[in-house]
KEKE-3310 file (N, C-alpha, C; in steps of 0.2 Angstrom, whole numbers, plus 5000, padded with zeros to 4 digits):
npx = (5004:5005:5007:5014:5013:5008:4994:4983:4974:4961:4961:4968:4982:4999:5015:5023:5032:5027:5022:5017:5025:5016:5009:5010:5009:5016:5014:5000:4984:4969:4966:4965:4954:4944:4947:4942:4929:4925:4926:4916:4905:4892:4886:4886:4878:4866:4865:4863:4851:4843:4844:4838:4825:4821:4822:4810:4794:4777:4777:4781:4792:4802:4807:4812:4822:4830:4834:4841:4852:4857:4861:4872:4882:4897:4908:4903:4909:4908:4897:4903:4914:4907:4902:4914:4921:4912:4914:4927:4927:4921:4908:4893:4891:4886:4886:4875:4865:4869:4865:4854:4857:4861:4871:4870:4858:4862:4873:4867:4860:4870:4874:4863:4863:4875:4872:4861:4868:4876:4867:4862:4874:4877:4868:4870:4883:4881:4884:4886:4890:4891:4900:4904:4892:4877:4872:4860:4853:4855:4847:4834:4832:4834:4825:4819:4830:4834:4823:4822:4834:4831:4821:4829:4838:4828:4824:4836:4836:4825:4830:4840:4832:4824:4835:4837:4847:4854:4867:4871:4862:4866:4879:4878:4868:4875:4885:4878:4875:4887:4892:4884:4888:4901:4899:4893:4903:4913:4906:4907:4921:4924:4931:4940:4956:4963:4961:4965:4976:4972:4958:4954:4956:4947:4935:4936:4936:4923:4915:4918:4927:4920:4909:4915:4921:4910:4904:4913:4914:4901:4902:4909:4901:4889:4894:4897:4909:4924:4927:4939:4942:4931:4934:4946:4942:4935:4945:4953:4943:4941:4954:4956:4946:4950:4962:4956:4948:4958:4965:4955:4954:4966:4965:4956:4964:4973:4969:4963:4948:4939:4942:4940:4927:4920:4919:4935:4943:4932:4932:4941:4933:4923:4928:4933:4941:4955:4968:4978:4977:4979:4993:4999:4997:5003:5017:5019:5025:5023:5016:5010:5001:4993:4986:4980:4971:4963:4956:4951:4947:4940:4933:4934:4936:4945:4944:4957:4962:4961:4971:4982:4982:4984:4997:5004:5001:5008:5021:5024:5024:5012:5003:5010:5013:5000:4997:5007:5002:4990:4996:5001:4990:4984:4993:4992:4979:4981:4989:4980:4973:4981:4977:4969:4969:4980:4974:4965:4955:4959:4971:4966:4959:4969:4976:4967:4967:4980:4977:4968:4977:4984:4976:4979:4991)
npy = (4994:5010:5022:5034:5040:5052:5061:5064:5079:5074:5064:5052:5041:5049:5055:5064:5073:5081:5091:5108:5123:5131:5146:5162:5156:5159:5163:5161:5159:5157:5170:5172:5166:5174:5186:5183:5181:5193:5201:5196:5199:5205:5198:5185:5188:5190:5177:5170:5175:5169:5156:5155:5159:5148:5138:5138:5132:5126:5115:5112:5106:5106:5120:5122:5112:5117:5129:5125:5120:5131:5139:5131:5136:5138:5139:5140:5137:5131:5137:5150:5148:5147:5160:5167:5161:5165:5179:5180:5176:5188:5190:5196:5207:5219:5228:5233:5224:5214:5207:5201:5192:5176:5169:5170:5162:5150:5148:5146:5134:5125:5125:5119:5106:5102:5103:5094:5082:5081:5080:5067:5060:5061:5053:5040:5038:5039:5050:5062:5075:5090:5103:5106:5107:5098:5086:5086:5074:5069:5078:5079:5066:5052:5049:5061:5069:5062:5064:5078:5081:5075:5085:5096:5092:5092:5106:5111:5106:5112:5125:5124:5121:5133:5141:5137:5133:5121:5115:5119:5112:5099:5098:5100:5091:5079:5080:5078:5065:5059:5062:5053:5041:5041:5041:5028:5020:5023:5017:5004:5001:5002:4997:4989:4985:4982:4991:5000:5014:5021:5018:5023:5037:5038:5038:5050:5059:5057:5060:5073:5081:5082:5090:5102:5105:5106:5117:5127:5127:5130:5144:5149:5145:5153:5165:5163:5159:5153:5136:5131:5139:5136:5122:5124:5130:5119:5110:5117:5117:5103:5099:5107:5102:5089:5091:5097:5087:5077:5084:5085:5072:5069:5078:5071:5063:5071:5083:5096:5093:5103:5112:5105:5102:5090:5074:5069:5055:5049:5043:5033:5025:5022:5014:5019:5019:5029:5040:5042:5030:5020:5023:5022:5008:5002:5006:5000:4988:4970:4967:4979:4979:4968:4974:4984:4977:4971:4982:4989:4981:4970:4977:4977:4985:4992:5003:5010:5009:5019:5029:5022:5019:5033:5034:5025:5031:5043:5038:5033:5043:5046:5057:5067:5062:5061:5075:5080:5075:5082:5095:5094:5093:5105:5113:5110:5115:5129:5130:5128:5140:5148:5151:5162:5180:5189:5195:5202:5193:5181:5179:5178:5166:5157:5159:5153:5140:5137:5140:5129:5118:5123:5123:5112:5114)
npz = (5000:4994:5004:5003:4991:4979:4971:4957:4952:4952:4961:4958:4958:4958:4955:4969:4965:4956:4963:4967:4974:4986:4983:4991:5004:5015:5032:5031:5037:5047:5045:5031:5027:5034:5028:5015:5018:5023:5011:5004:5011:5009:4999:5006:5016:5009:5004:5016:5020:5010:5013:5026:5022:5013:5022:5029:5034:5035:5043:5059:5064:5055:5053:5066:5068:5058:5064:5074:5067:5061:5072:5076:5069:5059:5045:5032:5021:5008:5001:5001:4992:4980:4978:4978:4967:4956:4957:4954:4941:4936:4938:4946:4932:4933:4947:4954:4953:4960:4973:4969:4960:4951:4957:4971:4975:4970:4978:4990:4987:4986:4999:5005:5000:5006:5020:5021:5018:5030:5040:5037:5037:5051:5057:5051:5056:5070:5077:5090:5092:5084:5077:5090:5097:5102:5091:5077:5076:5089:5097:5091:5086:5075:5065:5062:5058:5046:5038:5037:5031:5019:5015:5014:5003:4993:4993:4988:4975:4970:4969:4960:4949:4947:4944:4931:4922:4912:4912:4925:4933:4929:4934:4948:4952:4948:4957:4969:4968:4967:4980:4988:4983:4988:5001:5003:4998:5008:5019:5014:5015:5028:5043:5036:5034:5023:5013:4999:4995:4984:4984:4996:4993:4983:4991:4999:4989:4984:4995:5000:4991:4979:4980:4984:4971:4962:4968:4966:4952:4946:4948:4937:4927:4928:4925:4912:4907:4897:4894:4898:4910:4918:4920:4927:4939:4943:4945:4955:4966:4968:4972:4983:4991:4993:5001:5012:5017:5020:5030:5040:5043:5049:5060:5068:5075:5081:5086:5098:5107:5109:5099:5088:5087:5087:5094:5099:5091:5085:5072:5075:5084:5076:5067:5055:5040:5037:5031:5042:5050:5040:5037:5049:5051:5040:5043:5055:5067:5068:5080:5082:5071:5074:5085:5078:5069:5078:5085:5074:5063:5069:5078:5092:5106:5120:5134:5135:5123:5113:5117:5115:5102:5097:5101:5093:5081:5082:5084:5071:5063:5056:5055:5050:5038:5032:5032:5023:5011:5011:5009:4997:4989:4991:4985:4972:4970:4971:4960:4950:4949:4941:4928:4928:4929:4939:4954:4968:4973:4967:4974:4987:4986:4984:4996:5005:5001:5007:5020:5023:5025:5036:5046:5054:5059)
capx = (5000:5010:5005:5018:5012:5004:4988:4981:4968:4955:4961:4972:4989:5004:5021:5023:5037:5023:5019:5019:5026:5010:5010:5007:5008:5019:5009:4993:4981:4962:4964:4964:4946:4941:4947:4938:4922:4924:4926:4910:4900:4886:4884:4885:4871:4860:4864:4860:4844:4840:4844:4833:4819:4820:4821:4804:4789:4772:4778:4785:4799:4807:4811:4815:4828:4834:4836:4847:4858:4860:4864:4878:4887:4900:4911:4899:4915:4906:4894:4908:4917:4903:4902:4921:4922:4908:4917:4934:4925:4918:4900:4889:4895:4883:4886:4868:4861:4873:4862:4848:4860:4861:4876:4868:4854:4866:4877:4862:4859:4876:4874:4858:4866:4880:4869:4858:4873:4878:4861:4862:4880:4877:4863:4874:4889:4878:4887:4882:4892:4892:4903:4904:4886:4874:4870:4853:4850:4855:4842:4828:4831:4837:4820:4818:4836:4834:4818:4823:4839:4828:4818:4834:4839:4822:4825:4842:4834:4820:4834:4843:4826:4823:4840:4835:4853:4855:4874:4871:4858:4870:4885:4876:4865:4880:4889:4874:4875:4894:4892:4880:4892:4907:4897:4892:4910:4916:4903:4910:4928:4924:4934:4944:4963:4966:4959:4971:4976:4967:4951:4953:4956:4940:4930:4936:4934:4916:4911:4920:4929:4915:4904:4919:4922:4904:4903:4917:4913:4895:4903:4911:4895:4884:4898:4898:4916:4926:4927:4946:4941:4927:4938:4952:4939:4933:4952:4954:4939:4943:4961:4955:4942:4954:4966:4952:4946:4964:4966:4950:4956:4972:4963:4953:4969:4978:4966:4959:4941:4936:4943:4938:4920:4917:4923:4941:4943:4926:4934:4944:4928:4918:4932:4934:4948:4958:4975:4982:4977:4983:5000:5002:4997:5008:5023:5020:5027:5018:5013:5006:4996:4988:4982:4975:4966:4958:4952:4948:4943:4936:4929:4935:4940:4945:4945:4964:4965:4962:4977:4987:4982:4987:5004:5006:5001:5013:5027:5025:5023:5006:5000:5014:5012:4994:4997:5011:4997:4986:4999:5002:4983:4983:4998:4988:4973:4984:4992:4974:4971:4986:4974:4966:4974:4981:4968:4964:4951:4963:4976:4963:4957:4976:4977:4962:4970:4985:4974:4965:4982:4987:4972:4982:4998)
capy = (5000:5015:5028:5040:5042:5058:5060:5070:5083:5070:5058:5046:5041:5052:5057:5070:5077:5086:5096:5115:5126:5135:5153:5166:5152:5161:5166:5160:5156:5159:5177:5172:5164:5180:5191:5182:5182:5200:5204:5194:5199:5207:5192:5180:5190:5188:5170:5167:5176:5164:5149:5155:5159:5142:5133:5139:5127:5125:5109:5116:5103:5108:5126:5121:5109:5121:5134:5122:5119:5138:5141:5128:5140:5135:5144:5141:5137:5129:5143:5155:5147:5148:5167:5169:5159:5169:5186:5179:5176:5194:5190:5199:5212:5225:5228:5235:5218:5208:5203:5197:5188:5169:5165:5170:5157:5144:5147:5143:5128:5121:5124:5114:5099:5100:5102:5088:5076:5081:5077:5060:5057:5060:5047:5034:5038:5039:5056:5066:5082:5094:5109:5107:5107:5092:5085:5087:5068:5069:5082:5078:5059:5050:5050:5069:5071:5060:5067:5085:5080:5074:5091:5101:5090:5094:5113:5112:5104:5118:5131:5122:5122:5140:5144:5136:5131:5113:5114:5120:5106:5093:5098:5100:5084:5074:5081:5075:5058:5057:5062:5047:5035:5041:5038:5021:5017:5023:5011:4997:5001:5003:4991:4985:4988:4980:4996:5003:5021:5023:5017:5029:5043:5038:5039:5057:5063:5057:5063:5080:5085:5083:5096:5108:5106:5109:5124:5132:5126:5134:5151:5150:5144:5159:5170:5162:5159:5148:5129:5131:5142:5131:5116:5126:5130:5112:5107:5120:5114:5096:5098:5110:5097:5083:5094:5099:5081:5074:5088:5083:5065:5070:5081:5066:5059:5076:5089:5097:5092:5110:5115:5100:5102:5084:5070:5066:5048:5046:5039:5027:5021:5019:5009:5022:5019:5035:5039:5041:5023:5016:5025:5018:5001:5000:5007:4997:4981:4965:4968:4985:4977:4964:4979:4988:4972:4970:4988:4992:4975:4966:4982:4975:4991:4994:5010:5013:5008:5026:5032:5017:5021:5039:5033:5022:5036:5048:5035:5031:5049:5046:5063:5071:5059:5064:5082:5081:5074:5088:5101:5093:5094:5112:5116:5109:5119:5135:5130:5128:5147:5152:5153:5168:5186:5191:5199:5201:5187:5175:5179:5176:5159:5154:5159:5149:5133:5136:5139:5123:5114:5126:5121:5106:5115)
capz = (5000:4994:5007:5002:4984:4978:4967:4953:4954:4952:4966:4956:4961:4954:4959:4973:4962:4953:4968:4966:4980:4987:4983:4997:5009:5022:5037:5029:5043:5047:5042:5024:5026:5036:5023:5009:5020:5023:5005:5001:5016:5007:4996:5011:5020:5005:5004:5022:5020:5006:5016:5031:5019:5011:5027:5032:5032:5040:5047:5064:5066:5050:5055:5073:5067:5054:5068:5078:5063:5060:5079:5077:5065:5053:5041:5026:5016:5001:4997:5000:4986:4974:4977:4976:4960:4952:4957:4951:4934:4933:4939:4941:4928:4936:4955:4956:4952:4964:4978:4966:4955:4952:4961:4978:4976:4969:4984:4995:4985:4988:5007:5007:4998:5011:5026:5020:5019:5037:5044:5035:5040:5058:5059:5050:5061:5077:5080:5095:5092:5077:5078:5097:5100:5101:5084:5076:5078:5096:5099:5088:5084:5069:5060:5060:5054:5039:5034:5036:5026:5012:5014:5011:4996:4989:4992:4983:4968:4968:4968:4953:4943:4947:4940:4924:4918:4912:4915:4933:4936:4928:4939:4955:4953:4948:4964:4974:4967:4969:4988:4990:4981:4992:5008:5002:4997:5015:5023:5012:5017:5035:5046:5031:5034:5016:5009:4996:4995:4979:4986:5001:4990:4980:4996:5001:4983:4984:5001:5001:4986:4973:4981:4983:4964:4960:4971:4962:4944:4944:4947:4930:4922:4928:4922:4905:4905:4893:4897:4902:4916:4921:4922:4931:4945:4945:4948:4961:4971:4969:4976:4990:4995:4995:5006:5017:5021:5023:5036:5045:5045:5053:5066:5072:5079:5083:5088:5104:5105:5109:5093:5083:5086:5088:5099:5096:5090:5082:5067:5078:5087:5071:5063:5048:5037:5035:5030:5048:5052:5035:5037:5055:5050:5035:5045:5061:5068:5068:5086:5081:5066:5078:5088:5073:5067:5084:5086:5068:5059:5074:5083:5099:5109:5127:5136:5134:5116:5109:5119:5112:5094:5096:5102:5087:5075:5083:5083:5064:5059:5052:5055:5045:5031:5030:5030:5017:5006:5010:5006:4989:4985:4992:4980:4966:4970:4970:4953:4945:4948:4937:4922:4930:4930:4946:4957:4976:4974:4966:4980:4993:4985:4985:5003:5008:5001:5012:5027:5024:5028:5042:5052:5058:5061)
cpx = (5004:5007:5008:5017:5007:4998:4987:4976:4962:4955:4965:4979:4994:5010:5021:5028:5033:5020:5021:5020:5020:5012:5007:5006:5011:5014:5002:4990:4973:4961:4963:4956:4942:4941:4943:4930:4920:4923:4919:4904:4893:4882:4882:4879:4865:4859:4861:4853:4840:4839:4839:4826:4817:4819:4814:4799:4784:4772:4783:4792:4804:4811:4814:4822:4833:4837:4842:4853:4861:4864:4871:4884:4890:4903:4907:4904:4912:4902:4898:4912:4913:4903:4909:4922:4918:4911:4924:4933:4922:4911:4898:4893:4892:4882:4879:4864:4864:4869:4856:4851:4860:4865:4874:4863:4858:4871:4873:4860:4864:4876:4869:4860:4871:4877:4865:4862:4875:4873:4861:4868:4880:4873:4867:4880:4887:4882:4883:4884:4893:4894:4903:4898:4883:4871:4863:4850:4850:4849:4835:4826:4833:4831:4819:4824:4836:4829:4819:4829:4836:4824:4823:4837:4834:4823:4831:4840:4829:4824:4837:4838:4825:4829:4839:4841:4854:4862:4874:4868:4862:4876:4883:4872:4870:4884:4885:4875:4882:4895:4889:4885:4898:4905:4896:4899:4913:4913:4906:4917:4929:4927:4938:4951:4967:4964:4965:4970:4972:4960:4949:4952:4949:4935:4930:4935:4927:4913:4912:4922:4924:4911:4909:4920:4916:4903:4907:4915:4907:4897:4905:4905:4890:4888:4899:4905:4918:4927:4934:4945:4937:4930:4944:4948:4937:4940:4954:4950:4940:4949:4960:4951:4946:4959:4962:4950:4952:4966:4961:4951:4961:4970:4959:4957:4974:4975:4964:4952:4937:4937:4941:4931:4916:4921:4929:4941:4937:4928:4937:4938:4923:4922:4933:4941:4950:4965:4980:4983:4981:4990:5003:5002:5002:5015:5024:5023:5021:5013:5008:5000:4991:4983:4977:4970:4961:4953:4948:4944:4938:4932:4929:4939:4939:4946:4952:4966:4966:4969:4983:4988:4985:4994:5007:5006:5006:5020:5029:5024:5017:5003:5004:5013:5005:4994:5002:5006:4992:4989:5000:4995:4982:4987:4995:4982:4975:4986:4986:4972:4975:4983:4971:4971:4974:4976:4968:4960:4955:4968:4972:4961:4964:4977:4973:4964:4976:4982:4971:4970:4984:4983:4975:4989:4999)
cpy = (5006:5022:5034:5043:5048:5056:5065:5074:5079:5064:5052:5047:5045:5053:5063:5075:5083:5092:5103:5118:5131:5142:5157:5162:5155:5165:5165:5156:5158:5166:5177:5170:5170:5185:5190:5183:5189:5203:5202:5195:5201:5201:5186:5182:5188:5181:5167:5169:5171:5158:5149:5155:5152:5136:5133:5134:5127:5119:5111:5112:5105:5115:5126:5117:5113:5127:5131:5121:5126:5140:5137:5132:5137:5140:5145:5141:5136:5134:5149:5154:5148:5156:5169:5167:5163:5176:5185:5179:5182:5194:5192:5205:5219:5225:5229:5229:5212:5204:5199:5192:5180:5166:5165:5163:5150:5142:5144:5136:5123:5120:5119:5107:5097:5099:5095:5082:5076:5078:5069:5056:5056:5054:5041:5033:5038:5045:5060:5073:5084:5101:5111:5107:5100:5092:5085:5080:5066:5072:5080:5071:5058:5051:5057:5071:5069:5063:5075:5086:5080:5081:5096:5099:5093:5102:5114:5111:5110:5124:5130:5123:5129:5143:5143:5134:5124:5112:5114:5114:5100:5093:5097:5093:5079:5074:5077:5067:5055:5057:5055:5041:5035:5039:5031:5017:5017:5018:5004:4996:5001:4996:4986:4988:4986:4986:4999:5011:5024:5023:5022:5035:5044:5040:5047:5061:5063:5061:5070:5084:5086:5089:5103:5110:5109:5116:5129:5132:5130:5141:5153:5149:5150:5165:5169:5162:5153:5141:5128:5134:5138:5125:5118:5127:5123:5109:5110:5117:5107:5095:5101:5105:5091:5085:5094:5092:5077:5077:5086:5076:5065:5073:5076:5063:5064:5082:5090:5097:5098:5113:5111:5101:5096:5080:5067:5059:5045:5042:5032:5022:5018:5014:5012:5021:5026:5035:5039:5034:5019:5017:5021:5011:4999:5001:5003:4990:4976:4965:4973:4983:4972:4969:4982:4983:4971:4976:4990:4986:4972:4970:4980:4980:4991:5001:5014:5012:5014:5029:5028:5019:5028:5039:5030:5027:5041:5044:5033:5037:5050:5052:5067:5068:5061:5071:5084:5080:5080:5094:5100:5095:5102:5116:5116:5114:5126:5136:5131:5135:5151:5154:5160:5174:5187:5196:5198:5194:5181:5174:5176:5168:5155:5153:5154:5141:5132:5136:5133:5118:5117:5125:5116:5108:5118)
cpz = (5000:4997:5006:4995:4984:4973:4962:4955:4955:4957:4964:4957:4956:4958:4963:4970:4958:4957:4966:4973:4981:4987:4989:5003:5016:5026:5035:5035:5042:5045:5035:5023:5029:5031:5017:5011:5021:5016:5002:5006:5014:5003:5001:5015:5016:5004:5010:5023:5016:5009:5022:5028:5016:5016:5031:5029:5037:5044:5052:5065:5061:5052:5062:5072:5063:5059:5072:5074:5062:5067:5080:5073:5060:5049:5034:5020:5009:4997:4996:4994:4980:4973:4975:4969:4955:4951:4953:4943:4931:4934:4946:4938:4931:4943:4957:4957:4957:4968:4975:4961:4956:4957:4969:4979:4975:4975:4990:4993:4987:4996:5009:5005:5004:5018:5026:5021:5026:5041:5043:5038:5048:5061:5057:5055:5068:5080:5085:5096:5085:5079:5086:5101:5099:5094:5083:5078:5085:5100:5097:5086:5077:5063:5057:5056:5047:5035:5033:5031:5019:5010:5011:5004:4991:4988:4987:4976:4965:4966:4961:4948:4942:4943:4933:4919:4918:4914:4922:4936:4935:4933:4946:4957:4953:4955:4969:4974:4969:4977:4990:4989:4986:4999:5008:5002:5004:5019:5021:5014:5024:5038:5042:5031:5027:5011:5006:4997:4990:4981:4992:4998:4986:4985:4998:4995:4983:4989:5002:4995:4980:4974:4981:4976:4961:4962:4967:4954:4942:4944:4940:4925:4922:4925:4914:4903:4901:4897:4901:4909:4921:4924:4927:4938:4948:4949:4955:4967:4973:4974:4983:4994:4997:5001:5012:5021:5024:5030:5042:5047:5050:5060:5070:5077:5082:5086:5095:5103:5105:5103:5087:5081:5086:5092:5096:5096:5088:5077:5069:5080:5082:5066:5056:5046:5034:5035:5036:5050:5046:5035:5043:5054:5046:5038:5052:5061:5068:5074:5085:5076:5070:5082:5084:5071:5072:5084:5080:5064:5063:5078:5090:5102:5116:5128:5134:5127:5112:5110:5116:5105:5093:5097:5096:5081:5076:5081:5075:5060:5054:5050:5050:5038:5028:5028:5024:5011:5005:5007:4999:4986:4986:4987:4973:4965:4968:4963:4948:4944:4943:4930:4922:4931:4937:4949:4965:4977:4972:4971:4986:4992:4986:4992:5007:5007:5006:5019:5028:5027:5035:5048:5057:5061:5068)
residu = (MET:PRO:VAL:SER:ALA:GLY:THR:THR:SER:HIS:GLY:GLN:PRO:ALA:SER:THR:ASP:ALA:ALA:VAL:VAL:PRO:GLU:ARG:ALA:ALA:GLY:ALA:ASP:GLU:ALA:ALA:LEU:LYS:ALA:LEU:SER:ASP:LEU:LEU:ALA:ALA:ASP:MET:GLN:ALA:CYS:ASN:ARG:ALA:ILE:VAL:ALA:ARG:MET:ASP:SER:PRO:VAL:ALA:LEU:ILE:PRO:GLN:LEU:ALA:ALA:HIS:LEU:ILE:ALA:ALA:GLY:GLY:LYS:ARG:LEU:ARG:PRO:LEU:LEU:THR:LEU:ALA:ALA:ALA:HIS:LEU:CYS:GLY:TYR:PRO:ALA:ASN:PRO:ALA:GLU:GLU:LEU:ALA:ALA:ARG:HIS:VAL:ASN:LEU:ALA:ALA:CYS:VAL:GLU:PHE:ILE:HIS:THR:ALA:THR:LEU:LEU:HIS:ASP:ASP:VAL:VAL:ASP:GLU:SER:HIS:LEU:ARG:ARG:GLY:LEU:ALA:SER:ALA:ASN:ALA:VAL:PHE:GLY:ASN:LYS:ALA:SER:VAL:LEU:VAL:GLY:ASP:PHE:LEU:PHE:ALA:ARG:SER:PHE:GLN:LEU:MET:THR:GLU:ASP:GLY:SER:LEU:PRO:VAL:MET:ALA:ILE:LEU:SER:GLN:ALA:SER:ALA:THR:ILE:ALA:GLU:GLY:GLU:VAL:LEU:GLN:MET:ALA:THR:GLN:ASN:ASP:LEU:SER:THR:SER:MET:GLU:ARG:TYR:LEU:GLN:VAL:ILE:HIS:GLY:LYS:THR:ALA:ALA:LEU:PHE:ALA:ALA:ALA:CYS:ARG:VAL:GLY:ALA:ILE:VAL:ALA:ASP:ARG:PRO:ARG:ALA:GLU:GLU:MET:ALA:LEU:ASP:ALA:TYR:GLY:THR:ASN:LEU:GLY:MET:ALA:PHE:GLN:LEU:VAL:ASP:ASP:ALA:LEU:ASP:TYR:ALA:ALA:ASP:GLN:ARG:LEU:LEU:GLY:LYS:THR:VAL:GLY:ASP:ASP:PHE:ARG:GLU:GLY:LYS:ILE:THR:LEU:PRO:VAL:LEU:ALA:ALA:TYR:ASP:ALA:GLY:THR:GLU:GLU:ASP:ARG:VAL:PHE:TRP:ARG:ARG:VAL:ILE:GLU:GLU:SER:VAL:GLN:GLU:PRO:ALA:ASP:LEU:GLU:HIS:ALA:LEU:GLY:LEU:ILE:ALA:ALA:THR:ASP:ALA:ILE:SER:ILE:THR:LEU:ARG:HIS:ALA:SER:ASP:TYR:ALA:ALA:ARG:ALA:GLN:ALA:ALA:LEU:SER:ILE:PHE:ALA:GLU:SER:GLU:MET:ARG:GLY:LEU:LEU:GLY:ASP:VAL:ALA:ALA:TYR:THR:VAL:SER:ARG:ALA:ARG)
# end
């Protein structure tokens, strides 16, 4: 299992020699994301209003659960990417039309798709925390979470239909299908330490990177930009999403629970196959592998096992291996932006890619 191999922008293996040194990476931190949010504050406020309006329903439980989700906060990174990509491509051309423009509703659509998948994921994973607060399924129950997730998917498709663009519908509906495939594939690889690096990358491409790519790509569609720019934004989003998920997988074994927003070790307890585990298993002794097979494949875990797993991951440098992969993807995301003229927006999007990795530093 070649855990040190790199991958292409679509999640296929490739040499890490192709990595590009991240531009503007020095000192990049959460300030990059704040700067992008500040620049797009008016658009994001309009997007949030659209989200709240579309979450309204005469069925009382739906707005109640929606209010719980909104209270949990979150950076709304995916809709922010839709807005940023549209502006990078020069849309809308008339600033006076900005807040009523298509990119705002499509950003809301992207957030509905994302939130629906979170609701479903928390039920499947039996999660109790989401962004540091009780998850919706913990408060309202599994049935309500699944059904409200379905409601949000339906709302997203209403927004796509109202937009009226067949290419937009094709991109976002395909992303929705790919997310579902990624989640099913993750379930199929759960507890399986023979999972290959390629299969693991397919999982994270499906469950995370596909929506990042679609969120960025529709920004070029609404601006009616050439296909080369459309696909450059697709590549940026794909690589950014891959980096984002790799860092999340590392944080599950390396973060402060208060910062992570969920219980540290959830992936371990659920037997999820992530790169930190694959790297530690690959580099471990036979005694180490016996341990990993017991706790992951056989799901036989004792109270002290998480601490032992963290020790093995530290001893095998598994977190650093994971973050090197994330850095490689972040560099590819930045390189994909080179087709666009230098601008404040391009620079901020490049900094967001660097920030994605710096979350774990």
